[in-house]
PLY file of the C-alpha trace (Angstrom):
ply
format ascii 1.0
element vertex 368
property float x
property float y
property float z
element edge 367
property int vertex1
property int vertex2
end_header
-74.46 -3.62 -51.62
-73.71 0.07 -52.72
-73.27 -1.68 -56.60
-77.10 -3.42 -56.45
-78.40 -0.11 -55.38
-76.91 1.65 -58.15
-78.76 -0.99 -60.72
-81.34 0.40 -63.38
-84.90 -0.80 -63.14
-84.41 -3.59 -64.95
-82.14 -5.21 -62.83
-84.69 -4.69 -59.87
-87.84 -6.21 -62.21
-85.20 -9.43 -62.62
-85.18 -9.31 -58.80
-88.53 -9.68 -58.38
-89.06 -12.36 -61.15
-85.91 -14.67 -59.49
-86.21 -15.24 -55.44
-83.20 -13.80 -53.84
-80.71 -16.34 -52.96
-81.18 -17.38 -49.05
-78.25 -16.31 -46.73
-76.18 -18.82 -45.30
-78.21 -20.24 -41.74
-75.69 -19.88 -38.76
-75.39 -23.28 -37.19
-78.11 -25.75 -35.68
-78.21 -25.65 -31.77
-77.24 -29.57 -32.47
-74.02 -28.56 -34.45
-72.77 -25.83 -32.37
-73.24 -28.30 -28.89
-71.56 -31.31 -31.28
-68.59 -29.11 -32.66
-68.26 -27.64 -28.82
-68.34 -31.25 -27.17
-65.74 -32.01 -29.50
-63.42 -29.29 -28.75
-63.77 -30.26 -25.26
-62.99 -33.49 -25.33
-59.90 -32.65 -27.77
-58.53 -30.60 -25.07
-58.70 -33.87 -22.43
-56.52 -35.48 -25.15
-59.16 -37.91 -25.76
-59.43 -39.18 -29.83
-63.09 -40.34 -31.15
-64.63 -37.78 -28.62
-66.04 -36.05 -31.89
-70.25 -35.77 -31.49
-71.79 -36.42 -35.17
-73.72 -33.85 -35.66
-76.81 -34.82 -36.97
-80.08 -33.46 -36.58
-82.29 -34.60 -34.10
-85.46 -34.84 -35.83
-87.59 -33.91 -32.50
-90.04 -31.18 -34.00
-93.84 -31.44 -34.43
-94.91 -33.87 -37.06
-96.59 -32.72 -40.07
-100.30 -32.75 -39.90
-100.57 -36.29 -41.47
-103.57 -36.93 -39.06
-105.96 -34.01 -40.61
-108.28 -35.79 -43.21
-109.98 -33.40 -45.06
-111.42 -35.83 -47.17
-113.03 -37.84 -44.33
-113.92 -34.31 -42.17
-115.42 -32.55 -45.42
-117.65 -35.55 -46.81
-121.34 -34.38 -47.88
-123.77 -35.64 -45.70
-124.43 -39.09 -46.84
-125.87 -40.46 -43.79
-128.55 -38.13 -43.48
-127.53 -36.71 -40.32
-127.89 -33.35 -39.31
-124.20 -31.09 -38.94
-125.26 -31.02 -34.97
-124.38 -34.44 -34.45
-121.47 -34.34 -36.28
-119.28 -32.87 -32.94
-115.28 -32.97 -33.42
-115.87 -36.33 -31.26
-112.49 -37.83 -32.46
-110.20 -34.60 -30.95
-111.87 -35.57 -26.82
-109.91 -38.69 -26.39
-106.59 -36.87 -26.75
-107.66 -34.05 -24.96
-108.78 -36.20 -21.82
-105.61 -38.37 -22.09
-103.09 -35.70 -22.06
-99.75 -37.77 -22.28
-97.77 -37.32 -19.26
-93.93 -35.72 -19.59
-91.33 -38.00 -20.39
-88.60 -38.45 -18.02
-85.82 -35.94 -18.51
-83.06 -39.27 -18.75
-84.01 -43.06 -18.71
-80.88 -45.55 -18.86
-82.81 -49.04 -20.02
-80.52 -51.68 -19.43
-77.65 -50.13 -20.73
-74.40 -52.03 -20.90
-71.34 -50.68 -22.95
-68.39 -52.89 -23.71
-65.06 -51.80 -25.66
-63.69 -53.64 -28.59
-66.69 -56.34 -27.96
-65.41 -59.65 -29.22
-61.47 -59.01 -29.06
-59.05 -60.01 -26.74
-58.97 -56.71 -25.14
-62.79 -56.02 -24.73
-63.61 -53.96 -21.70
-66.79 -53.37 -19.86
-66.96 -50.03 -18.32
-70.45 -50.04 -17.14
-73.08 -53.45 -17.02
-76.86 -53.32 -16.84
-77.64 -50.23 -15.79
-81.25 -49.13 -15.00
-82.52 -45.53 -13.68
-85.08 -43.26 -14.74
-84.92 -39.39 -13.90
-88.38 -37.73 -14.02
-89.01 -34.24 -15.53
-90.51 -32.23 -12.33
-92.41 -29.21 -12.85
-90.79 -26.21 -12.84
-88.02 -27.66 -10.40
-84.76 -30.01 -11.90
-83.22 -32.69 -9.98
-79.25 -32.87 -8.54
-78.31 -36.90 -9.44
-74.86 -37.23 -8.18
-72.90 -40.39 -9.06
-70.91 -41.86 -6.30
-68.05 -44.94 -6.48
-64.78 -46.23 -7.10
-62.03 -44.96 -9.62
-63.10 -46.72 -12.89
-66.64 -47.92 -12.50
-68.06 -45.97 -15.55
-69.34 -42.97 -13.75
-67.98 -40.36 -16.91
-69.70 -43.43 -19.52
-72.84 -42.68 -18.12
-72.32 -39.25 -18.20
-70.73 -39.32 -21.80
-73.82 -41.35 -22.91
-76.25 -38.80 -22.04
-74.47 -36.25 -23.88
-73.56 -38.58 -26.90
-69.91 -38.88 -27.29
-68.21 -40.96 -28.74
-66.61 -43.57 -28.31
-69.52 -43.79 -25.12
-71.97 -43.65 -27.40
-73.48 -45.42 -28.61
-74.29 -48.25 -25.71
-73.83 -52.03 -26.47
-77.03 -52.90 -25.11
-79.84 -51.11 -23.82
-81.24 -47.74 -24.51
-80.47 -44.51 -23.53
-83.36 -42.04 -24.00
-83.49 -38.13 -23.06
-86.97 -36.38 -22.87
-88.39 -39.63 -24.12
-86.02 -39.74 -27.28
-83.29 -41.78 -28.02
-79.73 -40.25 -27.88
-78.58 -40.10 -31.24
-75.98 -36.88 -31.15
-74.40 -33.94 -28.75
-77.67 -31.78 -28.59
-78.40 -27.89 -27.43
-80.23 -29.30 -24.29
-77.53 -30.86 -22.88
-74.42 -28.99 -21.52
-70.92 -30.41 -20.21
-68.49 -29.32 -17.71
-65.24 -31.12 -17.43
-62.45 -31.39 -14.61
-60.11 -30.62 -16.71
-59.85 -26.47 -17.85
-61.40 -26.42 -21.19
-61.38 -22.62 -22.21
-60.22 -21.84 -25.93
-56.30 -20.32 -24.93
-56.62 -17.11 -27.92
-60.18 -15.87 -26.59
-60.52 -13.46 -23.36
-62.80 -14.77 -20.82
-65.76 -12.64 -22.67
-65.30 -14.19 -26.08
-65.19 -17.81 -24.44
-68.12 -17.31 -22.66
-70.16 -15.77 -25.54
-68.52 -18.59 -27.79
-71.87 -20.55 -28.03
-74.19 -17.79 -28.83
-71.56 -17.27 -31.64
-72.24 -20.28 -33.10
-76.13 -19.71 -32.65
-76.01 -16.40 -34.52
-76.64 -14.15 -31.84
-75.54 -10.97 -32.73
-72.08 -9.45 -31.64
-73.57 -6.78 -29.13
-76.18 -8.47 -27.53
-74.07 -12.02 -27.08
-71.41 -9.96 -25.31
-73.72 -8.05 -23.06
-75.44 -11.51 -22.06
-71.56 -12.79 -21.62
-71.00 -10.03 -19.34
-74.10 -10.95 -17.03
-72.79 -14.81 -16.90
-68.92 -13.34 -16.09
-70.50 -11.52 -13.24
-73.45 -13.96 -11.98
-70.24 -16.79 -11.47
-67.64 -14.39 -9.58
-65.84 -12.93 -11.76
-64.90 -9.72 -12.06
-66.55 -8.27 -15.60
-64.28 -4.83 -15.29
-60.68 -6.83 -14.55
-61.41 -10.31 -15.89
-63.31 -10.43 -19.16
-60.12 -9.29 -21.16
-58.37 -11.92 -19.11
-56.87 -15.16 -20.73
-57.21 -18.20 -19.84
-53.14 -18.45 -19.12
-53.63 -15.50 -16.80
-56.43 -17.52 -14.17
-56.42 -19.63 -11.53
-58.13 -22.97 -11.60
-61.08 -21.97 -9.58
-61.66 -19.01 -12.25
-61.29 -21.12 -15.20
-64.03 -23.44 -13.59
-66.30 -20.29 -13.66
-65.45 -19.41 -17.16
-66.35 -23.22 -18.28
-69.74 -23.16 -16.10
-70.67 -19.53 -17.30
-70.17 -20.83 -21.10
-72.67 -23.73 -20.33
-75.25 -22.51 -18.52
-75.13 -19.08 -20.75
-77.02 -21.86 -23.21
-79.55 -22.71 -20.73
-79.53 -26.10 -21.43
-82.07 -28.60 -19.71
-79.62 -31.17 -19.08
-76.16 -30.24 -17.14
-73.35 -32.81 -17.43
-70.44 -32.31 -14.82
-67.87 -34.65 -14.24
-65.60 -33.66 -11.35
-65.76 -30.38 -11.98
-64.07 -29.29 -8.79
-61.52 -32.27 -8.49
-58.59 -30.37 -9.00
-59.84 -27.42 -6.79
-58.50 -26.70 -3.13
-60.82 -26.91 -0.36
-61.40 -23.94 0.16
-61.81 -22.98 -3.82
-63.89 -26.18 -3.95
-66.53 -25.08 -1.06
-66.81 -21.68 -2.54
-67.75 -23.55 -6.09
-70.21 -25.89 -4.74
-72.32 -22.90 -2.66
-72.11 -21.00 -6.53
-73.68 -23.98 -8.21
-76.56 -24.64 -6.34
-77.41 -21.16 -6.04
-77.31 -21.08 -10.26
-78.74 -24.85 -10.43
-81.81 -23.32 -8.44
-82.50 -20.54 -10.84
-81.67 -22.45 -14.24
-84.70 -24.88 -12.96
-82.10 -27.74 -14.80
-81.40 -31.49 -13.88
-78.05 -31.58 -13.14
-75.51 -34.82 -13.31
-72.80 -34.74 -11.31
-69.75 -36.89 -10.84
-67.75 -36.99 -7.52
-65.27 -39.22 -5.62
-66.14 -37.01 -2.33
-69.24 -38.32 -0.49
-69.28 -34.73 1.36
-69.67 -32.93 -1.89
-72.68 -35.41 -2.92
-74.80 -34.78 0.51
-74.23 -31.23 0.11
-74.83 -30.54 -3.64
-77.71 -33.69 -4.38
-80.81 -34.54 -4.17
-80.28 -38.24 -4.82
-76.84 -40.34 -5.50
-76.59 -43.41 -7.14
-74.10 -45.84 -5.61
-72.07 -47.55 -8.02
-70.30 -51.12 -7.84
-66.70 -51.76 -9.13
-66.32 -52.25 -12.90
-68.09 -53.24 -14.42
-70.05 -50.31 -12.66
-73.73 -51.20 -12.33
-75.89 -48.92 -9.83
-76.34 -51.06 -6.55
-78.61 -48.59 -4.46
-79.80 -44.93 -4.52
-79.68 -43.13 -1.82
-81.82 -39.70 -1.08
-80.01 -37.14 1.08
-81.14 -33.69 2.77
-81.55 -30.88 0.35
-78.49 -28.12 0.49
-80.67 -25.20 2.56
-77.46 -23.88 3.75
-74.17 -22.67 2.57
-71.78 -25.37 2.71
-69.51 -24.71 5.72
-72.67 -24.54 7.92
-74.23 -28.07 6.42
-71.07 -29.48 7.11
-70.62 -28.53 11.32
-74.49 -30.02 11.23
-74.86 -33.58 12.92
-77.38 -34.61 10.83
-75.22 -33.55 7.99
-72.10 -35.41 9.38
-74.40 -38.58 10.22
-75.57 -39.06 6.71
-72.17 -38.66 4.95
-70.95 -41.64 7.60
-73.67 -43.81 6.85
-72.65 -43.09 3.48
-69.20 -43.50 3.59
-69.95 -46.88 5.69
-72.09 -48.32 2.57
-69.43 -47.43 -0.04
-67.03 -49.12 2.20
-68.56 -52.11 2.60
-69.67 -52.61 -1.15
-66.02 -52.63 -1.71
-65.34 -55.05 0.82
-67.79 -56.93 -0.44
-67.13 -56.97 -4.09
-63.44 -57.56 -3.58
-64.29 -60.88 -1.08
-66.69 -62.14 -4.25
-63.62 -62.02 -6.75
0 1
1 2
2 3
3 4
4 5
5 6
6 7
7 8
8 9
9 10
10 11
11 12
12 13
13 14
14 15
15 16
16 17
17 18
18 19
19 20
20 21
21 22
22 23
23 24
24 25
25 26
26 27
27 28
28 29
29 30
30 31
31 32
32 33
33 34
34 35
35 36
36 37
37 38
38 39
39 40
40 41
41 42
42 43
43 44
44 45
45 46
46 47
47 48
48 49
49 50
50 51
51 52
52 53
53 54
54 55
55 56
56 57
57 58
58 59
59 60
60 61
61 62
62 63
63 64
64 65
65 66
66 67
67 68
68 69
69 70
70 71
71 72
72 73
73 74
74 75
75 76
76 77
77 78
78 79
79 80
80 81
81 82
82 83
83 84
84 85
85 86
86 87
87 88
88 89
89 90
90 91
91 92
92 93
93 94
94 95
95 96
96 97
97 98
98 99
99 100
100 101
101 102
102 103
103 104
104 105
105 106
106 107
107 108
108 109
109 110
110 111
111 112
112 113
113 114
114 115
115 116
116 117
117 118
118 119
119 120
120 121
121 122
122 123
123 124
124 125
125 126
126 127
127 128
128 129
129 130
130 131
131 132
132 133
133 134
134 135
135 136
136 137
137 138
138 139
139 140
140 141
141 142
142 143
143 144
144 145
145 146
146 147
147 148
148 149
149 150
150 151
151 152
152 153
153 154
154 155
155 156
156 157
157 158
158 159
159 160
160 161
161 162
162 163
163 164
164 165
165 166
166 167
167 168
168 169
169 170
170 171
171 172
172 173
173 174
174 175
175 176
176 177
177 178
178 179
179 180
180 181
181 182
182 183
183 184
184 185
185 186
186 187
187 188
188 189
189 190
190 191
191 192
192 193
193 194
194 195
195 196
196 197
197 198
198 199
199 200
200 201
201 202
202 203
203 204
204 205
205 206
206 207
207 208
208 209
209 210
210 211
211 212
212 213
213 214
214 215
215 216
216 217
217 218
218 219
219 220
220 221
221 222
222 223
223 224
224 225
225 226
226 227
227 228
228 229
229 230
230 231
231 232
232 233
233 234
234 235
235 236
236 237
237 238
238 239
239 240
240 241
241 242
242 243
243 244
244 245
245 246
246 247
247 248
248 249
249 250
250 251
251 252
252 253
253 254
254 255
255 256
256 257
257 258
258 259
259 260
260 261
261 262
262 263
263 264
264 265
265 266
266 267
267 268
268 269
269 270
270 271
271 272
272 273
273 274
274 275
275 276
276 277
277 278
278 279
279 280
280 281
281 282
282 283
283 284
284 285
285 286
286 287
287 288
288 289
289 290
290 291
291 292
292 293
293 294
294 295
295 296
296 297
297 298
298 299
299 300
300 301
301 302
302 303
303 304
304 305
305 306
306 307
307 308
308 309
309 310
310 311
311 312
312 313
313 314
314 315
315 316
316 317
317 318
318 319
319 320
320 321
321 322
322 323
323 324
324 325
325 326
326 327
327 328
328 329
329 330
330 331
331 332
332 333
333 334
334 335
335 336
336 337
337 338
338 339
339 340
340 341
341 342
342 343
343 344
344 345
345 346
346 347
347 348
348 349
349 350
350 351
351 352
352 353
353 354
354 355
355 356
356 357
357 358
358 359
359 360
360 361
361 362
362 363
363 364
364 365
365 366
366 367
C-alpha cells in the first residue's frame, strides 16, 4: 500500500484510465451455509452429505416487463393524455400474491439406490404444508419410530446429499424448489459439531466470518449469543470444545446457528444425548430463543413429552417407509417445562399421543 501512495502523477493518471481490480468477494451466504453443512455432516461420519454451493436464483427478475416502446408511443389513437392512465398496473396492485409457504412437501418419496438389489425407500408419499405466519414462526415436531425417515425429511429441507434430491415429488422452501443448502436454513445435529481447533467465541462467530463480517463486529455479536444461550462470556468464550460438557457444546451449536438469523431452523434430536435435567433446561432455552427469532423450527425427537412441550403441532410418521399418518395440535408452551409437565391436561395429551403412536406401530406390525 505504501508503494502505491508513492507513485508519480503519471501512475495516478493511468489508474483513472484503467478500472481498479475488484477485491475478491467474501463467500456468499449460500456458499457459507453449504460449507458449514458439509462440515457438520462430515463430523457425523456421513460421506456424501456435502451440499452443492450453487447459487439459488431467488432475486428479483430483471425489468423485462417494462416496455418503454409501448408506453412511449406517439399519440396515434387520438385519445387525450388524461385517458392514458397506468391501468395495466392496477390489477397487479389489486391482486397481491399471498405469502408462499415456509416449507411444502408435494408427495415426496426418497429411495436410495433405486433400481438395485439394495434399494431402500426411506419415506413414501410425504405431503404437508407449513404456512408462513406473519411475525410468527411455528414449532413443528416430527415423531415416529427409529428409521422412519424423520432425519431424511430434515435433510431434504436443508438440501443435503445424499438425501437431496427426492426420488419423486417436490420440496419447496418459500415457494422455490430446494436446489442446495442456503443461508435461510440452519441445522443443529444430535452429535456435537464444533470445530475442535476453535474456541467457543470463534466457533459461534464462524458463520459471520464466512459472510465477511469484520472481526470486531462478529466477536461482539458472538459474545452476545454466548450470553443468550446461557454460557459465561468471561469463563467459557476462550475454551475449546473438548473442555465443555455435552449440554454446553449444544449451546455453542445453537448459538452458531441462530446468530445468522435463519428463517428455518432444523434440529435433529439435539437433546437426545443429554441427561434429563439438562434436557429440560435446554427445552426452556430453545423455546425462549425461538420466540425472539420468529423462525420456523422443524424438530425431530423420540420423546413424546418433549414434542408436546416445545411443539405447536406434531406429525406422526409410520414405520419405514415413513409417511405422515396424522397431524396433531398440541398446547403452546406458556410455562416452564417442569411446571407444564405437572399439569393434568399436559399429561393427558402426552398419554393420548403415546397411545396413538403405540397403536399405529401395532397395526403396522400386524399388517406386515
